[in-house]
N, CA, C and O atoms as CSV, one atom per row, in Angstrom:
chain,resi,resn,atom,element,x,y,z
A,1,UNK,N,N,100.649,106.701,114.379
A,1,UNK,CA,C,101.109,105.906,114.503
A,1,UNK,C,C,100.794,105.779,113.486
A,1,UNK,O,O,99.769,106.243,112.986
A,2,UNK,N,N,101.926,104.869,112.766
A,2,UNK,CA,C,101.179,103.591,111.332
A,2,UNK,C,C,100.727,102.459,112.292
A,2,UNK,O,O,101.301,102.096,113.319
A,3,UNK,N,N,100.161,102.219,112.025
A,3,UNK,CA,C,99.710,100.985,111.916
A,3,UNK,C,C,100.442,99.185,111.216
A,3,UNK,O,O,100.370,98.042,111.667
A,4,UNK,N,N,100.800,99.513,110.521
A,4,UNK,CA,C,101.960,98.715,109.760
A,4,UNK,C,C,103.329,98.806,110.324
A,4,UNK,O,O,104.154,97.952,110.001
A,5,UNK,N,N,103.731,100.033,111.363
A,5,UNK,CA,C,104.857,99.997,111.131
A,5,UNK,C,C,105.903,100.307,110.026
A,5,UNK,O,O,106.953,99.670,110.113
A,6,UNK,N,N,105.820,100.892,109.344
A,6,UNK,CA,C,106.424,102.060,108.736
A,6,UNK,C,C,106.258,103.023,108.697
A,6,UNK,O,O,105.150,103.478,108.981
A,7,UNK,N,N,107.523,103.971,108.239
A,7,UNK,CA,C,108.243,105.606,108.655
A,7,UNK,C,C,108.818,105.720,107.867
A,7,UNK,O,O,109.493,104.971,107.161
A,8,UNK,N,N,108.400,107.672,107.933
A,8,UNK,CA,C,109.173,108.245,106.859
A,8,UNK,C,C,110.225,108.869,107.470
A,8,UNK,O,O,110.099,108.648,108.674
A,9,UNK,N,N,111.444,109.702,107.217
A,9,UNK,CA,C,111.990,110.632,107.447
A,9,UNK,C,C,111.843,111.573,106.322
A,9,UNK,O,O,112.398,111.381,105.241
A,10,UNK,N,N,110.674,113.163,106.723
A,10,UNK,CA,C,111.291,113.139,105.747
A,10,UNK,C,C,111.513,115.487,105.944
A,10,UNK,O,O,110.765,116.252,106.551
A,11,UNK,N,N,112.220,115.670,105.503
A,11,UNK,CA,C,112.433,117.012,105.719
A,11,UNK,C,C,111.162,118.288,105.387
A,11,UNK,O,O,110.474,118.358,104.368
A,12,UNK,N,N,111.137,118.951,106.241
A,12,UNK,CA,C,109.957,120.012,107.210
A,12,UNK,C,C,110.403,121.737,106.650
A,12,UNK,O,O,111.437,121.620,107.308
A,13,UNK,N,N,110.474,122.538,106.310
A,13,UNK,CA,C,110.642,124.140,106.963
A,13,UNK,C,C,111.476,123.772,107.588
A,13,UNK,O,O,112.267,123.206,106.834
A,14,UNK,N,N,111.982,123.727,109.077
A,14,UNK,CA,C,111.920,124.301,110.176
A,14,UNK,C,C,112.261,122.742,110.993
A,14,UNK,O,O,112.109,122.329,112.142
A,15,UNK,N,N,112.892,122.067,109.484
A,15,UNK,CA,C,113.382,120.725,110.569
A,15,UNK,C,C,113.393,119.366,109.553
A,15,UNK,O,O,113.750,119.418,108.376
A,16,UNK,N,N,113.055,118.470,110.059
A,16,UNK,CA,C,112.429,116.493,110.167
A,16,UNK,C,C,111.571,116.559,110.395
A,16,UNK,O,O,111.073,117.540,110.947
A,17,UNK,N,N,110.967,115.500,110.063
A,17,UNK,CA,C,108.898,115.568,110.853
A,17,UNK,C,C,109.465,113.482,110.358
A,17,UNK,O,O,109.939,112.971,109.343
A,18,UNK,N,N,109.068,112.955,111.674
A,18,UNK,CA,C,108.886,110.986,111.136
A,18,UNK,C,C,108.081,110.713,111.182
A,18,UNK,O,O,107.522,110.899,112.263
A,19,UNK,N,N,107.219,109.966,109.964
A,19,UNK,CA,C,105.453,110.283,110.090
A,19,UNK,C,C,105.599,108.741,109.335
A,19,UNK,O,O,106.451,108.326,108.549
A,20,UNK,N,N,104.151,107.955,110.044
A,20,UNK,CA,C,103.813,107.233,109.481
A,20,UNK,C,C,103.307,106.923,108.876
A,20,UNK,O,O,102.245,107.543,108.857
A,21,UNK,N,N,103.389,105.774,107.795
A,21,UNK,CA,C,102.926,105.787,106.306
A,21,UNK,C,C,101.264,105.443,106.156
A,21,UNK,O,O,100.916,104.470,106.825
A,22,UNK,N,N,100.272,106.061,105.427
A,22,UNK,CA,C,98.981,106.379,106.253
A,22,UNK,C,C,98.587,107.328,106.250
A,22,UNK,O,O,97.637,107.708,105.565
A,23,UNK,N,N,99.600,108.343,107.484
A,23,UNK,CA,C,99.742,109.890,107.979
A,23,UNK,C,C,99.228,110.951,107.767
A,23,UNK,O,O,100.108,111.807,107.864
A,24,UNK,N,N,98.167,111.446,107.498
A,24,UNK,CA,C,98.351,113.188,106.691
A,24,UNK,C,C,99.475,113.830,107.476
A,24,UNK,O,O,100.426,114.316,106.865
A,25,UNK,N,N,99.376,113.877,109.741
A,25,UNK,CA,C,100.859,114.680,109.881
A,25,UNK,C,C,101.565,113.600,111.335
A,25,UNK,O,O,101.171,112.785,112.169
A,26,UNK,N,N,102.520,114.123,110.997
A,26,UNK,CA,C,103.410,114.118,111.692
A,26,UNK,C,C,103.531,113.045,113.366
A,26,UNK,O,O,102.816,113.155,114.363
A,27,UNK,N,N,104.545,112.199,113.158
A,27,UNK,CA,C,104.685,111.695,114.644
A,27,UNK,C,C,104.617,112.437,115.306
A,27,UNK,O,O,103.961,112.663,116.323
A,28,UNK,N,N,105.682,113.135,114.481
A,28,UNK,CA,C,106.784,113.899,116.044
A,28,UNK,C,C,107.645,114.942,114.779
A,28,UNK,O,O,107.526,114.530,113.625
A,29,UNK,N,N,108.510,116.288,114.990
A,29,UNK,CA,C,109.445,116.852,114.799
A,29,UNK,C,C,110.674,116.612,115.469
A,29,UNK,O,O,110.842,115.962,116.500
A,30,UNK,N,N,111.666,117.310,114.651
A,30,UNK,CA,C,112.643,117.567,114.717
A,30,UNK,C,C,113.332,118.564,114.333
A,30,UNK,O,O,112.818,119.330,113.517
A,31,UNK,N,N,115.218,118.919,115.019
A,31,UNK,CA,C,115.652,119.986,114.355
A,31,UNK,C,C,116.674,119.420,113.186
A,31,UNK,O,O,117.008,120.085,112.206
A,32,UNK,N,N,117.267,117.589,113.564
A,32,UNK,CA,C,118.238,116.912,112.822
A,32,UNK,C,C,117.228,115.782,112.099
A,32,UNK,O,O,116.225,115.273,112.598
A,33,UNK,N,N,117.681,115.597,111.050
A,33,UNK,CA,C,117.381,114.382,110.448
A,33,UNK,C,C,117.047,113.026,110.886
A,33,UNK,O,O,116.117,112.237,110.714
A,34,UNK,N,N,119.114,113.081,112.060
A,34,UNK,CA,C,119.078,111.940,112.924
A,34,UNK,C,C,118.139,112.039,114.047
A,34,UNK,O,O,117.702,110.979,114.497
A,35,UNK,N,N,117.882,112.791,114.400
A,35,UNK,CA,C,116.951,112.727,115.976
A,35,UNK,C,C,114.939,112.161,114.776
A,35,UNK,O,O,114.111,111.278,115.001
A,36,UNK,N,N,114.994,112.921,113.985
A,36,UNK,CA,C,114.198,112.205,113.164
A,36,UNK,C,C,113.904,110.506,113.079
A,36,UNK,O,O,112.962,109.758,113.342
A,37,UNK,N,N,115.385,110.365,112.514
A,37,UNK,CA,C,115.321,109.405,112.111
A,37,UNK,C,C,115.233,107.719,113.638
A,37,UNK,O,O,114.852,106.559,113.481
A,38,UNK,N,N,115.635,108.247,114.572
A,38,UNK,CA,C,115.434,108.068,116.038
A,38,UNK,C,C,114.290,107.494,116.196
A,38,UNK,O,O,113.966,106.323,116.398
A,39,UNK,N,N,113.450,108.910,116.025
A,39,UNK,CA,C,112.436,108.755,116.547
A,39,UNK,C,C,111.767,107.656,115.590
A,39,UNK,O,O,111.272,106.577,115.917
A,40,UNK,N,N,111.866,108.123,114.554
A,40,UNK,CA,C,110.503,106.649,113.537
A,40,UNK,C,C,111.157,105.172,113.743
A,40,UNK,O,O,110.803,104.003,113.586
A,41,UNK,N,N,111.618,105.454,113.918
A,41,UNK,CA,C,113.096,103.685,114.585
A,41,UNK,C,C,112.456,103.130,116.143
A,41,UNK,O,O,112.055,102.146,116.765
A,42,UNK,N,N,112.681,104.407,116.197
A,42,UNK,CA,C,111.725,103.674,117.333
A,42,UNK,C,C,110.745,103.419,117.932
A,42,UNK,O,O,110.589,102.845,119.009
A,43,UNK,N,N,109.720,104.051,116.902
A,43,UNK,CA,C,108.269,104.293,116.717
A,43,UNK,C,C,108.063,102.553,115.567
A,43,UNK,O,O,107.455,101.525,115.865
A,44,UNK,N,N,108.437,102.713,114.957
A,44,UNK,CA,C,109.244,101.027,113.793
A,44,UNK,C,C,109.093,100.639,115.030
A,44,UNK,O,O,108.005,100.156,115.341
A,45,UNK,N,N,110.062,100.749,115.948
A,45,UNK,CA,C,110.552,99.033,116.759
A,45,UNK,C,C,109.276,98.645,117.914
A,45,UNK,O,O,109.207,97.525,118.420
A,46,UNK,N,N,108.396,99.643,118.199
A,46,UNK,CA,C,106.836,99.784,119.415
A,46,UNK,C,C,106.139,98.876,118.448
A,46,UNK,O,O,105.496,97.875,118.763
A,47,UNK,N,N,106.397,99.475,116.861
A,47,UNK,CA,C,105.330,98.966,116.908
A,47,UNK,C,C,105.013,97.550,115.929
A,47,UNK,O,O,104.104,97.377,115.117
A,48,UNK,N,N,106.027,96.705,116.305
A,48,UNK,CA,C,106.810,95.035,115.865
A,48,UNK,C,C,107.663,95.351,114.739
A,48,UNK,O,O,107.731,94.371,113.997
A,49,UNK,N,N,108.079,95.954,114.481
A,49,UNK,CA,C,108.835,96.755,113.862
A,49,UNK,C,C,108.779,96.614,112.281
A,49,UNK,O,O,108.613,95.397,112.198
A,50,UNK,N,N,108.806,97.020,111.143
A,50,UNK,CA,C,109.160,97.679,109.622
A,50,UNK,C,C,109.916,98.207,109.064
A,50,UNK,O,O,111.109,98.110,109.353
A,51,UNK,N,N,109.368,99.107,107.858
A,51,UNK,CA,C,110.775,100.231,107.365
A,51,UNK,C,C,110.557,101.812,107.531
A,51,UNK,O,O,109.595,102.575,107.437
A,52,UNK,N,N,111.740,101.912,107.784
A,52,UNK,CA,C,111.839,103.559,107.630
A,52,UNK,C,C,112.584,104.244,106.770
A,52,UNK,O,O,113.797,104.448,106.729
A,53,UNK,N,N,111.680,104.583,106.070
A,53,UNK,CA,C,112.720,105.645,104.281
A,53,UNK,C,C,112.987,106.623,105.167
A,53,UNK,O,O,112.380,106.974,106.178
A,54,UNK,N,N,114.312,107.153,104.484
A,54,UNK,CA,C,114.869,108.371,104.481
A,54,UNK,C,C,114.651,108.450,104.142
A,54,UNK,O,O,114.452,107.393,103.543
A,55,UNK,N,N,113.714,110.270,103.067
A,55,UNK,CA,C,114.238,111.254,102.584
A,55,UNK,C,C,115.610,111.899,102.958
A,55,UNK,O,O,116.468,111.751,103.828
A,56,UNK,N,N,115.291,113.049,101.368
A,56,UNK,CA,C,116.357,113.715,100.897
A,56,UNK,C,C,115.869,114.924,101.376
A,56,UNK,O,O,114.649,115.065,101.462
A,57,UNK,N,N,117.118,116.408,101.915
A,57,UNK,CA,C,116.261,117.626,101.001
A,57,UNK,C,C,115.167,117.820,100.041
A,57,UNK,O,O,114.169,118.517,100.226
A,58,UNK,N,N,115.607,116.773,98.450
A,58,UNK,CA,C,115.005,116.554,97.540
A,58,UNK,C,C,113.588,116.549,97.347
A,58,UNK,O,O,112.812,116.951,96.481
A,59,UNK,N,N,113.467,115.604,99.111
A,59,UNK,CA,C,111.616,114.485,98.748
A,59,UNK,C,C,111.634,113.206,98.262
A,59,UNK,O,O,110.705,112.399,98.246
A,60,UNK,N,N,113.207,113.027,97.707
A,60,UNK,CA,C,113.824,111.096,97.215
A,60,UNK,C,C,114.033,110.667,98.259
A,60,UNK,O,O,114.566,111.341,99.140
A,61,UNK,N,N,113.553,109.072,98.464
A,61,UNK,CA,C,114.220,108.364,98.900
A,61,UNK,C,C,115.469,107.997,99.016
A,61,UNK,O,O,115.399,107.005,98.291
A,62,UNK,N,N,116.455,108.021,99.330
A,62,UNK,CA,C,117.756,108.720,99.740
A,62,UNK,C,C,118.365,106.340,100.537
A,62,UNK,O,O,119.404,105.695,100.683
A,63,UNK,N,N,116.874,106.117,100.735
A,63,UNK,CA,C,118.161,104.892,102.327
A,63,UNK,C,C,116.914,104.145,103.124
A,63,UNK,O,O,116.191,104.737,103.925
A,64,UNK,N,N,116.810,103.042,102.846
A,64,UNK,CA,C,115.508,102.010,103.128
A,64,UNK,C,C,116.256,101.834,104.613
A,64,UNK,O,O,117.466,101.618,104.537
A,65,UNK,N,N,115.748,101.893,105.798
A,65,UNK,CA,C,116.078,100.368,107.017
A,65,UNK,C,C,114.901,99.408,107.308
A,65,UNK,O,O,113.723,99.689,107.088
A,66,UNK,N,N,115.293,98.391,107.762
A,66,UNK,CA,C,113.580,97.220,108.008
A,66,UNK,C,C,114.693,97.627,109.114
A,66,UNK,O,O,115.901,97.854,109.182
A,67,UNK,N,N,113.412,97.576,110.032
A,67,UNK,CA,C,113.670,97.879,111.819
A,67,UNK,C,C,112.797,96.527,112.541
A,67,UNK,O,O,111.589,96.290,112.589
A,68,UNK,N,N,113.905,95.834,113.026
A,68,UNK,CA,C,112.711,94.891,114.806
A,68,UNK,C,C,112.163,94.715,115.095
A,68,UNK,O,O,111.359,94.727,114.164
A,69,UNK,N,N,111.658,94.438,115.939
A,69,UNK,CA,C,110.619,94.334,117.131
A,69,UNK,C,C,111.641,95.014,118.569
A,69,UNK,O,O,112.684,94.546,119.026
A,70,UNK,N,N,110.903,96.210,118.996
A,70,UNK,CA,C,111.185,96.178,120.057
A,70,UNK,C,C,111.937,94.759,120.631
A,70,UNK,O,O,113.135,94.666,120.900
A,71,UNK,N,N,110.957,93.723,120.742
A,71,UNK,CA,C,111.608,93.427,121.706
A,71,UNK,C,C,110.698,91.580,120.825
A,71,UNK,O,O,109.571,91.120,120.644
A,72,UNK,N,N,112.275,91.157,120.549
A,72,UNK,CA,C,112.320,89.494,119.572
A,72,UNK,C,C,111.859,88.192,120.392
A,72,UNK,O,O,112.670,87.701,121.177
A,73,UNK,N,N,110.554,87.597,120.236
A,73,UNK,CA,C,111.260,86.594,121.459
A,73,UNK,C,C,112.111,85.821,120.079
A,73,UNK,O,O,111.119,85.661,119.368
A,74,UNK,N,N,112.924,85.421,119.500
A,74,UNK,CA,C,113.799,85.215,119.168
A,74,UNK,C,C,115.468,85.196,119.945
A,74,UNK,O,O,116.546,84.603,119.978
A,75,UNK,N,N,114.848,86.097,120.378
A,75,UNK,CA,C,116.411,86.562,121.455
A,75,UNK,C,C,116.024,85.480,121.572
A,75,UNK,O,O,116.345,84.735,120.646
A,76,UNK,N,N,115.034,84.752,122.901
A,76,UNK,CA,C,115.044,84.384,123.919
A,76,UNK,C,C,115.789,82.879,124.081
A,76,UNK,O,O,115.644,81.971,123.262
A,77,UNK,N,N,116.868,82.767,125.673
A,77,UNK,CA,C,116.484,81.485,125.351
A,77,UNK,C,C,116.265,80.328,125.388
A,77,UNK,O,O,115.119,80.505,125.802
A,78,UNK,N,N,116.364,78.863,125.302
A,78,UNK,CA,C,115.005,77.888,125.149
A,78,UNK,C,C,114.565,77.398,123.865
A,78,UNK,O,O,113.564,76.685,123.786
């Protein structure tokens, strides 16, 4: 798991991986890029939010998304 909530979705030989920034091992492996992105988004939200970088098959970043925390206290009434 990433300590700061930032993750990357990167291609692997057999599919796609969600990797926490600063980690050498994947947090999870998936058949599709969409599944890996969903996992990375959930990991990031559960770590208090961060950024998910989505890499293309060529390894270059093709998109970045900022993820909000899983529970944002600003959304509560009061």
